[in-house]
Chimera marker file (.cmm) of the C-alpha trace (Angstrom):
<marker_set name="trace">
<marker id="1" x="-4.335" y="-26.537" z="-9.387" r="1" g="1" b="0" radius="0.5"/>
<marker id="2" x="-4.675" y="-23.666" z="-6.898" r="1" g="1" b="0" radius="0.5"/>
<marker id="3" x="-7.587" y="-21.309" z="-7.312" r="1" g="1" b="0" radius="0.5"/>
<marker id="4" x="-6.485" y="-17.763" z="-8.167" r="1" g="1" b="0" radius="0.5"/>
<marker id="5" x="-7.179" y="-15.233" z="-5.472" r="1" g="1" b="0" radius="0.5"/>
<marker id="6" x="-8.465" y="-11.812" z="-6.396" r="1" g="1" b="0" radius="0.5"/>
<marker id="7" x="-7.704" y="-8.618" z="-4.592" r="1" g="1" b="0" radius="0.5"/>
<marker id="8" x="-9.970" y="-5.763" z="-3.673" r="1" g="1" b="0" radius="0.5"/>
<marker id="9" x="-8.439" y="-2.323" z="-4.265" r="1" g="1" b="0" radius="0.5"/>
<marker id="10" x="-10.103" y="-1.113" z="-1.057" r="1" g="1" b="0" radius="0.5"/>
<marker id="11" x="-8.063" y="-3.714" z="0.806" r="1" g="1" b="0" radius="0.5"/>
<marker id="12" x="-4.852" y="-2.260" z="-0.641" r="1" g="1" b="0" radius="0.5"/>
<marker id="13" x="-5.773" y="1.197" z="0.595" r="1" g="1" b="0" radius="0.5"/>
<marker id="14" x="-6.845" y="-0.111" z="4.005" r="1" g="1" b="0" radius="0.5"/>
<marker id="15" x="-3.643" y="-2.138" z="4.410" r="1" g="1" b="0" radius="0.5"/>
<marker id="16" x="-1.415" y="0.809" z="3.515" r="1" g="1" b="0" radius="0.5"/>
<marker id="17" x="-3.376" y="3.061" z="5.913" r="1" g="1" b="0" radius="0.5"/>
<marker id="18" x="-2.949" y="0.434" z="8.637" r="1" g="1" b="0" radius="0.5"/>
<marker id="19" x="0.805" y="0.283" z="8.053" r="1" g="1" b="0" radius="0.5"/>
<marker id="20" x="1.057" y="4.067" z="8.149" r="1" g="1" b="0" radius="0.5"/>
<marker id="21" x="-0.932" y="4.258" z="11.380" r="1" g="1" b="0" radius="0.5"/>
<marker id="22" x="1.001" y="1.498" z="13.098" r="1" g="1" b="0" radius="0.5"/>
<marker id="23" x="4.363" y="2.960" z="12.072" r="1" g="1" b="0" radius="0.5"/>
<marker id="24" x="3.486" y="6.556" z="12.942" r="1" g="1" b="0" radius="0.5"/>
<marker id="25" x="4.704" y="7.597" z="9.487" r="1" g="1" b="0" radius="0.5"/>
<marker id="26" x="3.000" y="10.593" z="7.888" r="1" g="1" b="0" radius="0.5"/>
<marker id="27" x="1.687" y="10.474" z="4.327" r="1" g="1" b="0" radius="0.5"/>
<marker id="28" x="4.352" y="13.014" z="3.332" r="1" g="1" b="0" radius="0.5"/>
<marker id="29" x="7.150" y="10.832" z="4.788" r="1" g="1" b="0" radius="0.5"/>
<marker id="30" x="5.681" y="7.788" z="3.108" r="1" g="1" b="0" radius="0.5"/>
<marker id="31" x="5.561" y="9.606" z="-0.216" r="1" g="1" b="0" radius="0.5"/>
<marker id="32" x="9.200" y="10.661" z="0.079" r="1" g="1" b="0" radius="0.5"/>
<marker id="33" x="10.243" y="7.044" z="0.722" r="1" g="1" b="0" radius="0.5"/>
<marker id="34" x="8.420" y="5.673" z="-2.305" r="1" g="1" b="0" radius="0.5"/>
<marker id="35" x="8.976" y="8.640" z="-4.655" r="1" g="1" b="0" radius="0.5"/>
<marker id="36" x="5.542" y="10.321" z="-4.563" r="1" g="1" b="0" radius="0.5"/>
<marker id="37" x="4.379" y="13.766" z="-3.569" r="1" g="1" b="0" radius="0.5"/>
<marker id="38" x="1.999" y="14.244" z="-0.636" r="1" g="1" b="0" radius="0.5"/>
<marker id="39" x="-0.881" y="15.109" z="-3.000" r="1" g="1" b="0" radius="0.5"/>
<marker id="40" x="-0.369" y="11.928" z="-5.063" r="1" g="1" b="0" radius="0.5"/>
<marker id="41" x="-0.299" y="9.832" z="-1.901" r="1" g="1" b="0" radius="0.5"/>
<marker id="42" x="-3.528" y="11.410" z="-0.706" r="1" g="1" b="0" radius="0.5"/>
<marker id="43" x="-5.240" y="10.871" z="-4.047" r="1" g="1" b="0" radius="0.5"/>
<marker id="44" x="-4.116" y="7.226" z="-4.131" r="1" g="1" b="0" radius="0.5"/>
<marker id="45" x="-5.313" y="6.625" z="-0.575" r="1" g="1" b="0" radius="0.5"/>
<marker id="46" x="-8.678" y="8.183" z="-1.464" r="1" g="1" b="0" radius="0.5"/>
<marker id="47" x="-8.951" y="5.876" z="-4.469" r="1" g="1" b="0" radius="0.5"/>
<marker id="48" x="-8.828" y="8.750" z="-7.000" r="1" g="1" b="0" radius="0.5"/>
<marker id="49" x="-5.539" y="7.475" z="-8.442" r="1" g="1" b="0" radius="0.5"/>
<marker id="50" x="-4.328" y="3.899" z="-8.550" r="1" g="1" b="0" radius="0.5"/>
<marker id="51" x="-1.195" y="2.577" z="-6.922" r="1" g="1" b="0" radius="0.5"/>
<marker id="52" x="1.232" y="1.291" z="-9.528" r="1" g="1" b="0" radius="0.5"/>
<marker id="53" x="3.196" y="-1.924" z="-9.278" r="1" g="1" b="0" radius="0.5"/>
<marker id="54" x="6.219" y="0.240" z="-8.493" r="1" g="1" b="0" radius="0.5"/>
<marker id="55" x="4.298" y="1.891" z="-5.624" r="1" g="1" b="0" radius="0.5"/>
<marker id="56" x="3.178" y="-1.479" z="-4.265" r="1" g="1" b="0" radius="0.5"/>
<marker id="57" x="6.641" y="-3.052" z="-4.366" r="1" g="1" b="0" radius="0.5"/>
<marker id="58" x="8.270" y="0.056" z="-2.844" r="1" g="1" b="0" radius="0.5"/>
<marker id="59" x="5.653" y="0.037" z="-0.070" r="1" g="1" b="0" radius="0.5"/>
<marker id="60" x="6.203" y="-3.666" z="0.614" r="1" g="1" b="0" radius="0.5"/>
<marker id="61" x="9.965" y="-3.067" z="0.837" r="1" g="1" b="0" radius="0.5"/>
<marker id="62" x="9.542" y="-0.015" z="3.065" r="1" g="1" b="0" radius="0.5"/>
<marker id="63" x="7.335" y="-1.804" z="5.591" r="1" g="1" b="0" radius="0.5"/>
<marker id="64" x="8.999" y="-5.215" z="5.259" r="1" g="1" b="0" radius="0.5"/>
<marker id="65" x="5.797" y="-6.959" z="4.256" r="1" g="1" b="0" radius="0.5"/>
<marker id="66" x="4.958" y="-9.080" z="1.254" r="1" g="1" b="0" radius="0.5"/>
<marker id="67" x="3.175" y="-7.773" z="-1.814" r="1" g="1" b="0" radius="0.5"/>
<marker id="68" x="0.516" y="-10.440" z="-1.112" r="1" g="1" b="0" radius="0.5"/>
<marker id="69" x="-0.099" y="-8.848" z="2.300" r="1" g="1" b="0" radius="0.5"/>
<marker id="70" x="-0.608" y="-5.413" z="0.710" r="1" g="1" b="0" radius="0.5"/>
<marker id="71" x="-3.006" y="-6.921" z="-1.838" r="1" g="1" b="0" radius="0.5"/>
<marker id="72" x="-5.030" y="-8.574" z="0.938" r="1" g="1" b="0" radius="0.5"/>
<marker id="73" x="-4.097" y="-12.096" z="-0.111" r="1" g="1" b="0" radius="0.5"/>
<marker id="74" x="-2.526" y="-12.722" z="3.328" r="1" g="1" b="0" radius="0.5"/>
<marker id="75" x="-2.597" y="-10.960" z="6.666" r="1" g="1" b="0" radius="0.5"/>
<marker id="76" x="-0.552" y="-7.798" z="7.200" r="1" g="1" b="0" radius="0.5"/>
<marker id="77" x="1.781" y="-8.488" z="10.095" r="1" g="1" b="0" radius="0.5"/>
<link id1="1" id2="2" r="1" g="1" b="0" radius="0.2"/>
<link id1="2" id2="3" r="1" g="1" b="0" radius="0.2"/>
<link id1="3" id2="4" r="1" g="1" b="0" radius="0.2"/>
<link id1="4" id2="5" r="1" g="1" b="0" radius="0.2"/>
<link id1="5" id2="6" r="1" g="1" b="0" radius="0.2"/>
<link id1="6" id2="7" r="1" g="1" b="0" radius="0.2"/>
<link id1="7" id2="8" r="1" g="1" b="0" radius="0.2"/>
<link id1="8" id2="9" r="1" g="1" b="0" radius="0.2"/>
<link id1="9" id2="10" r="1" g="1" b="0" radius="0.2"/>
<link id1="10" id2="11" r="1" g="1" b="0" radius="0.2"/>
<link id1="11" id2="12" r="1" g="1" b="0" radius="0.2"/>
<link id1="12" id2="13" r="1" g="1" b="0" radius="0.2"/>
<link id1="13" id2="14" r="1" g="1" b="0" radius="0.2"/>
<link id1="14" id2="15" r="1" g="1" b="0" radius="0.2"/>
<link id1="15" id2="16" r="1" g="1" b="0" radius="0.2"/>
<link id1="16" id2="17" r="1" g="1" b="0" radius="0.2"/>
<link id1="17" id2="18" r="1" g="1" b="0" radius="0.2"/>
<link id1="18" id2="19" r="1" g="1" b="0" radius="0.2"/>
<link id1="19" id2="20" r="1" g="1" b="0" radius="0.2"/>
<link id1="20" id2="21" r="1" g="1" b="0" radius="0.2"/>
<link id1="21" id2="22" r="1" g="1" b="0" radius="0.2"/>
<link id1="22" id2="23" r="1" g="1" b="0" radius="0.2"/>
<link id1="23" id2="24" r="1" g="1" b="0" radius="0.2"/>
<link id1="24" id2="25" r="1" g="1" b="0" radius="0.2"/>
<link id1="25" id2="26" r="1" g="1" b="0" radius="0.2"/>
<link id1="26" id2="27" r="1" g="1" b="0" radius="0.2"/>
<link id1="27" id2="28" r="1" g="1" b="0" radius="0.2"/>
<link id1="28" id2="29" r="1" g="1" b="0" radius="0.2"/>
<link id1="29" id2="30" r="1" g="1" b="0" radius="0.2"/>
<link id1="30" id2="31" r="1" g="1" b="0" radius="0.2"/>
<link id1="31" id2="32" r="1" g="1" b="0" radius="0.2"/>
<link id1="32" id2="33" r="1" g="1" b="0" radius="0.2"/>
<link id1="33" id2="34" r="1" g="1" b="0" radius="0.2"/>
<link id1="34" id2="35" r="1" g="1" b="0" radius="0.2"/>
<link id1="35" id2="36" r="1" g="1" b="0" radius="0.2"/>
<link id1="36" id2="37" r="1" g="1" b="0" radius="0.2"/>
<link id1="37" id2="38" r="1" g="1" b="0" radius="0.2"/>
<link id1="38" id2="39" r="1" g="1" b="0" radius="0.2"/>
<link id1="39" id2="40" r="1" g="1" b="0" radius="0.2"/>
<link id1="40" id2="41" r="1" g="1" b="0" radius="0.2"/>
<link id1="41" id2="42" r="1" g="1" b="0" radius="0.2"/>
<link id1="42" id2="43" r="1" g="1" b="0" radius="0.2"/>
<link id1="43" id2="44" r="1" g="1" b="0" radius="0.2"/>
<link id1="44" id2="45" r="1" g="1" b="0" radius="0.2"/>
<link id1="45" id2="46" r="1" g="1" b="0" radius="0.2"/>
<link id1="46" id2="47" r="1" g="1" b="0" radius="0.2"/>
<link id1="47" id2="48" r="1" g="1" b="0" radius="0.2"/>
<link id1="48" id2="49" r="1" g="1" b="0" radius="0.2"/>
<link id1="49" id2="50" r="1" g="1" b="0" radius="0.2"/>
<link id1="50" id2="51" r="1" g="1" b="0" radius="0.2"/>
<link id1="51" id2="52" r="1" g="1" b="0" radius="0.2"/>
<link id1="52" id2="53" r="1" g="1" b="0" radius="0.2"/>
<link id1="53" id2="54" r="1" g="1" b="0" radius="0.2"/>
<link id1="54" id2="55" r="1" g="1" b="0" radius="0.2"/>
<link id1="55" id2="56" r="1" g="1" b="0" radius="0.2"/>
<link id1="56" id2="57" r="1" g="1" b="0" radius="0.2"/>
<link id1="57" id2="58" r="1" g="1" b="0" radius="0.2"/>
<link id1="58" id2="59" r="1" g="1" b="0" radius="0.2"/>
<link id1="59" id2="60" r="1" g="1" b="0" radius="0.2"/>
<link id1="60" id2="61" r="1" g="1" b="0" radius="0.2"/>
<link id1="61" id2="62" r="1" g="1" b="0" radius="0.2"/>
<link id1="62" id2="63" r="1" g="1" b="0" radius="0.2"/>
<link id1="63" id2="64" r="1" g="1" b="0" radius="0.2"/>
<link id1="64" id2="65" r="1" g="1" b="0" radius="0.2"/>
<link id1="65" id2="66" r="1" g="1" b="0" radius="0.2"/>
<link id1="66" id2="67" r="1" g="1" b="0" radius="0.2"/>
<link id1="67" id2="68" r="1" g="1" b="0" radius="0.2"/>
<link id1="68" id2="69" r="1" g="1" b="0" radius="0.2"/>
<link id1="69" id2="70" r="1" g="1" b="0" radius="0.2"/>
<link id1="70" id2="71" r="1" g="1" b="0" radius="0.2"/>
<link id1="71" id2="72" r="1" g="1" b="0" radius="0.2"/>
<link id1="72" id2="73" r="1" g="1" b="0" radius="0.2"/>
<link id1="73" id2="74" r="1" g="1" b="0" radius="0.2"/>
<link id1="74" id2="75" r="1" g="1" b="0" radius="0.2"/>
<link id1="75" id2="76" r="1" g="1" b="0" radius="0.2"/>
<link id1="76" id2="77" r="1" g="1" b="0" radius="0.2"/>
</marker_set>
């Protein structure tokens, strides 16, 4: 049986920041794409609010990466 891998919430934030930086997308643009306001995006990226499963899956779809990559269970490509 495979050992379950945990994820660190800081990795989620770091991975989303990395994707935003590499794409040149602003936080406001990102928020519009996934259905969040700029303030909510900022609070989530500061760790004051949590990303929901909906946020994570929308982000994965937007950047064409796997949910596992966002969660830090595999490399973000």
